[in-house]
C-alpha positions as CSV (number, residue, x, y, z in Angstrom):
1,L,-22.9,-10.0,-8.5
2,K,-24.4,-13.5,-8.3
3,L,-26.3,-14.0,-11.6
4,Y,-28.0,-17.2,-10.3
5,C,-29.7,-15.2,-7.6
6,D,-33.6,-15.5,-7.8
7,C,-33.9,-11.8,-6.8
8,F,-31.7,-10.7,-9.7
9,A,-33.6,-12.9,-12.2
10,A,-36.9,-11.4,-10.9
11,G,-35.6,-7.9,-11.4
12,A,-35.6,-7.1,-7.7
13,F,-32.8,-6.2,-5.3
14,C,-31.7,-8.6,-2.5
15,V,-33.2,-7.4,0.7
16,S,-34.5,-10.3,2.8
17,C,-33.0,-13.3,0.9
18,S,-30.1,-15.4,2.1
19,C,-27.5,-14.3,-0.4
20,A,-24.1,-13.6,1.2
21,D,-21.8,-10.9,-0.2
22,C,-24.1,-10.2,-3.2
23,Y,-23.9,-6.9,-5.0
24,N,-27.5,-7.0,-6.0
25,R,-28.4,-4.2,-3.6
26,P,-29.7,-0.7,-4.1
27,D,-26.3,0.8,-3.3
28,H,-24.8,-0.9,-6.3
29,V,-27.6,0.1,-8.7
30,D,-25.2,1.1,-11.5
31,L,-23.4,-2.3,-11.5
32,V,-26.7,-4.2,-11.5
33,N,-28.2,-2.1,-14.3
34,A,-25.1,-2.4,-16.4
35,K,-25.0,-6.2,-16.0
36,R,-28.8,-6.5,-16.7
37,E,-28.3,-4.4,-20.0
38,H,-25.4,-6.6,-21.0
39,I,-27.4,-9.8,-20.5
40,M,-30.4,-8.3,-22.4
41,Q,-28.2,-7.5,-25.4
42,R,-27.3,-11.1,-25.7
43,D,-30.7,-12.5,-24.9
44,P,-33.7,-10.1,-25.0
45,K,-35.9,-12.7,-23.4
46,A,-33.6,-13.5,-20.5
47,F,-35.7,-11.9,-17.8
48,Q,-39.1,-13.0,-19.0
49,R,-41.1,-15.5,-16.9
50,K,-40.1,-19.1,-17.5
51,I,-43.5,-20.5,-16.4
52,L,-46.6,-19.4,-18.3
53,R,-50.1,-19.5,-17.0
54,D,-52.5,-21.4,-19.4
55,E,-55.6,-19.3,-19.1
56,G,-57.5,-20.9,-21.9
57,T,-57.1,-24.5,-20.7
58,G,-58.3,-24.4,-17.1
59,G,-55.7,-22.0,-15.7
60,G,-52.8,-24.4,-15.2
61,E,-49.1,-23.5,-15.6
62,R,-46.5,-24.8,-18.1
63,H,-42.9,-24.1,-18.8
64,K,-42.2,-21.8,-21.7
65,K,-39.5,-23.9,-23.3
66,G,-40.2,-27.4,-22.2
67,C,-37.6,-30.1,-21.6
68,N,-34.2,-30.1,-23.2
């Protein structure tokens, strides 16, 4: 399971992306769900959006955390 996969981070299965040999597929749903639960136990906000929409200030977007 490739944890850096954009599909996995978005909570979707790999279907039409260019991942090679990735287990983030519907036929491995048990593995994917177990890994997602393990990550959520460590960081409950792990799968939340990283870019927020500023609706009160003209509708722009900004990063949730900012620069490190």
